[in-house]
C-alpha positions as CSV (number, residue, x, y, z in Angstrom):
1,M,18.3,17.5,-28.6
2,P,15.2,15.8,-27.2
3,T,11.9,16.3,-28.8
4,E,8.8,18.3,-27.2
5,G,7.1,14.6,-26.7
6,Q,10.5,13.3,-24.9
7,E,10.9,16.4,-22.8
8,H,7.4,16.5,-22.0
9,I,7.7,12.2,-21.0
10,R,11.1,13.4,-19.1
11,R,9.2,15.6,-16.9
12,I,6.2,13.6,-16.0
13,S,8.8,10.6,-15.1
14,R,10.5,13.0,-12.9
15,R,7.3,13.5,-11.5
16,F,6.7,9.7,-10.6
17,R,10.2,9.0,-9.3
18,V,10.0,11.4,-7.0
19,L,6.1,10.4,-5.8
20,F,7.7,6.5,-5.6
21,Q,10.6,7.7,-3.8
22,F,8.6,9.6,-1.2
23,L,6.1,6.4,-1.3
24,M,8.9,4.1,-0.5
25,F,9.3,5.9,2.8
26,F,5.6,6.7,3.4
27,V,4.3,3.6,3.6
28,P,6.8,1.8,5.8
29,A,6.6,5.2,7.9
30,S,2.6,5.0,8.1
31,N,2.6,0.8,9.0
32,A,4.7,1.9,11.7
33,L,2.6,5.1,12.9
34,F,-0.3,2.3,12.9
35,W,1.2,-0.1,14.9
36,F,2.1,2.1,17.2
37,S,-1.1,3.9,17.6
38,F,-3.1,0.7,17.2
39,N,-5.1,0.7,20.6
40,R,-5.8,4.6,20.5
41,L,-7.5,4.5,16.8
42,P,-11.2,4.6,16.0
43,E,-12.8,1.2,15.3
44,A,-13.0,2.2,11.6
45,F,-9.2,2.0,11.0
46,F,-10.1,-1.9,11.7
47,Q,-12.5,-2.5,8.6
48,S,-9.2,-3.5,6.4
49,L,-8.1,-5.8,9.1
50,P,-9.2,-9.4,8.6
51,I,-10.6,-9.6,11.8
52,S,-11.5,-6.4,14.7
53,P,-9.7,-6.9,18.2
54,T,-12.2,-6.9,20.9
55,T,-9.7,-5.6,23.6
56,P,-6.9,-3.3,23.5
57,L,-3.5,-5.4,22.3
58,P,-1.0,-5.9,24.4
59,L,2.6,-4.6,23.4
60,P,4.0,-8.1,22.3
61,V,0.8,-8.9,20.0
62,L,1.4,-5.5,18.3
63,A,5.0,-6.2,18.0
64,A,4.1,-9.2,16.2
65,G,1.2,-7.4,14.2
66,F,4.0,-5.1,13.3
67,V,6.5,-7.7,12.2
68,A,4.1,-9.7,10.3
69,S,2.8,-6.4,8.3
70,L,6.0,-6.2,7.0
71,L,5.6,-9.2,4.6
72,P,3.6,-7.4,2.3
73,I,5.3,-3.8,3.3
74,G,8.4,-4.9,2.6
75,V,7.1,-6.7,-1.2
76,M,5.3,-3.3,-1.5
77,V,8.2,-1.3,-0.9
78,Y,9.7,-3.2,-3.7
79,G,7.6,-2.6,-6.1
80,L,8.0,0.8,-5.3
81,A,11.4,0.9,-5.5
82,T,11.1,-0.8,-9.2
83,M,9.0,1.6,-10.4
84,R,11.2,4.2,-9.2
85,R,14.0,3.0,-10.9
86,L,11.8,2.7,-14.3
87,F,10.3,6.0,-14.0
88,Q,14.2,7.6,-13.0
89,L,15.4,5.6,-16.8
90,Y,12.7,7.3,-18.4
91,E,13.3,10.3,-17.0
92,N,16.9,9.8,-18.1
93,G,15.5,8.8,-22.0
94,E,15.9,5.7,-21.6
95,I,12.7,4.0,-23.1
96,F,13.9,0.3,-24.7
97,S,16.5,-0.7,-22.9
98,G,17.5,-3.9,-21.3
99,Q,17.0,-2.0,-17.3
100,N,13.6,-1.4,-19.0
101,V,12.5,-5.0,-19.6
102,R,14.1,-5.8,-16.4
103,C,12.2,-3.5,-14.4
104,F,9.0,-4.3,-15.8
105,R,10.1,-8.1,-15.5
106,H,10.5,-7.5,-11.6
107,L,7.5,-5.2,-11.2
108,G,5.8,-8.3,-12.4
109,Y,7.5,-10.5,-10.0
110,A,6.4,-7.7,-7.0
111,I,2.9,-7.8,-7.8
112,V,3.0,-11.9,-7.8
113,A,4.7,-11.4,-4.4
114,W,2.2,-9.0,-3.4
115,V,-0.5,-11.5,-3.7
116,I,1.4,-14.4,-2.1
117,A,2.5,-12.1,1.1
118,S,-1.1,-10.9,1.4
119,T,-2.3,-14.4,1.5
120,V,0.3,-15.3,4.0
121,Y,-0.5,-12.5,6.1
122,T,-4.0,-12.0,6.4
123,P,-4.3,-15.5,8.6
124,L,-1.3,-14.6,10.4
125,L,-2.5,-11.5,11.6
126,S,-6.1,-12.8,12.5
127,V,-4.1,-15.6,15.1
128,I,-1.8,-12.6,16.1
129,I,-4.5,-10.1,16.6
130,T,-6.9,-13.0,18.4
131,A,-3.8,-14.8,20.6
132,T,-5.0,-13.3,23.6
133,N,-8.5,-14.1,23.8
134,P,-9.9,-16.7,25.7
135,P,-10.3,-20.3,24.4
136,G,-12.9,-20.6,21.8
137,E,-12.6,-17.1,20.8
138,K,-9.2,-17.4,18.8
139,S,-10.0,-16.9,15.0
140,L,-8.4,-18.0,11.6
141,V,-9.2,-16.2,8.5
142,I,-7.9,-16.8,5.1
143,Q,-9.1,-14.6,2.3
144,F,-8.4,-14.8,-1.2
145,G,-10.5,-12.8,-3.7
146,S,-11.1,-11.3,-6.6
147,T,-8.4,-8.2,-5.7
148,Q,-5.9,-11.3,-5.5
149,L,-7.1,-13.0,-8.8
150,A,-6.8,-9.5,-10.3
151,A,-3.2,-8.5,-9.2
152,L,-2.1,-12.1,-10.1
153,I,-3.7,-11.4,-13.8
154,A,-2.0,-8.3,-13.3
155,G,1.5,-9.7,-12.7
156,G,1.0,-12.2,-15.2
157,I,0.5,-9.4,-17.8
158,V,3.4,-7.2,-17.0
159,M,5.4,-10.4,-17.0
160,L,4.5,-10.8,-20.6
161,I,4.7,-7.7,-21.4
162,A,8.5,-7.8,-20.2
163,W,9.0,-10.8,-22.4
164,V,7.8,-9.0,-25.5
165,M,9.9,-5.6,-24.8
166,E,12.9,-8.2,-24.8
167,E,11.9,-10.1,-27.7
168,G,11.2,-6.6,-29.5
169,R,14.5,-5.4,-27.9
170,K,16.5,-8.6,-29.5
171,L,14.8,-7.9,-32.8
172,E,15.9,-4.6,-32.9
173,D,19.5,-5.2,-31.6
174,E,19.9,-7.6,-34.0
175,R,18.4,-5.5,-37.0
176,A,20.5,-3.0,-36.2
177,H,23.9,-5.1,-36.0
178,T,23.0,-6.8,-39.7
179,I,24.7,-5.6,-43.1
């Protein structure tokens, strides 16, 4: 019979699993909505872009922007799916299994992949947004800042935690099978 603490972990984990499952659909859907309604959005929505458009963008440019955005969005959905799986394991009472270790490792990979994807996405999107501008008004924006650096460090820490968990799991497995 699960303890009160284990039952609490299961309840909270279920909530997080549902949240991550919702976000796996909400994030791509909101991205598609953003690109579908791009030309009708107020300028405040463009603050997250590497460069603001100066004129409404034609459909081929919007489609290219949407396709380019799938790079970081896809990595983010992979990370959300990994988090959903981790909290599903916690919900099922699996706290220190090999599957948990794999989830942590894959989450670390996802964080690092997000940094790479966003670093590629920014210049790509700046070129796409300014592609229809007249000569001399096209832009290439390259960004790598403290957010990406912090994410790289966080991804490395998560991968290190996965490694430590795996070594601890191996030691516990050896100890359990030693007579």
